[in-house]
N, C-alpha and C positions, 0 to 999 in steps of 0.2 A: 093510149100510151103516149107519153112525150119523151123526146130524146134530144139531148144537146150534144152535138158533135164535139169531141174532145181530142186533143193531140193536134200537132201540126198547126196550131193556132187558128183552127176553123171558126167561123162566126155565123153558123146557121142553127136555127131552132127548127126541128123537124117533127111533125106529128105523123103517126103511122098507126095502122091497125094490124093485129095478128090475123092472118088469113084464116087459119083453123087452129084451135088450140093444140091439137096433137101433130101439127105439121110445122117443120122448121121454115121460117120465112115471115115476111111482113110486107105490107103494101103501104108505100108512102102516100099520104093524103096531101100534105102541103108543107112548104118550107119557107122560112123567112130569114133573110140575112140580117142579124140583129146589130152587127157592128161591121163596118166596111174596112176596118184596119186590122187589129189584132185582138184576139181573145184567148186567154189561157186560164187554167185553174177554175174552170166553170163549176158552179154549184146551183142547181135548180131545185126550188121548193114550191110546193102548192100552198097558196095563201088562203084561198077559199075555193068554192066549187068550180069556178072558171078562171081564177086569177093565179098567175105564177110569177115568181120573182127569180131572176137570174143574177147572181153576184159572180164577178169575174175580174181578172186582171187585164186591163187594156193597154194601149200604147203608152209608153213612158212609165210603165208599172203603176198607173193609176188604178185605184179601186173603183169599179163601176157596178151599179145595180140598175137593171132594166126590168120593168114589169110588163107582162103580157096578159091578154085575155084570149083563152082558147075555149070557145063554147063547145058544148057536146053536139050541138046541131051542125056546126060548120067544120069544126076542127082545124080552122085556119087561124094561125096566130096573129094577133093584132097588138102592136106596141102601144102601151099606155103612157109610161113615163121612163125617163133616163135620169139617173143620179150619178154624180161623180164624187168620189171620196179621195182626197189627196193624202 
């Protein structure tokens, strides 16, 4: 599973696994700070098997899109590209 922290302008992309389907809880695998400033109104979509795109509002109310690769083998997010939309 993939999760993007929302609220309080957090800027981390976190991967985690559910420990046991019938148990409440999860184990964090890795995290990546995708923006060192501000990120709000996050929207994460899966583009293909291991590529994800995150659209969000950044500093100065700029629209930003960042793409990530999260392989099933490592589950560690890797930033591919950043786009700014004014």
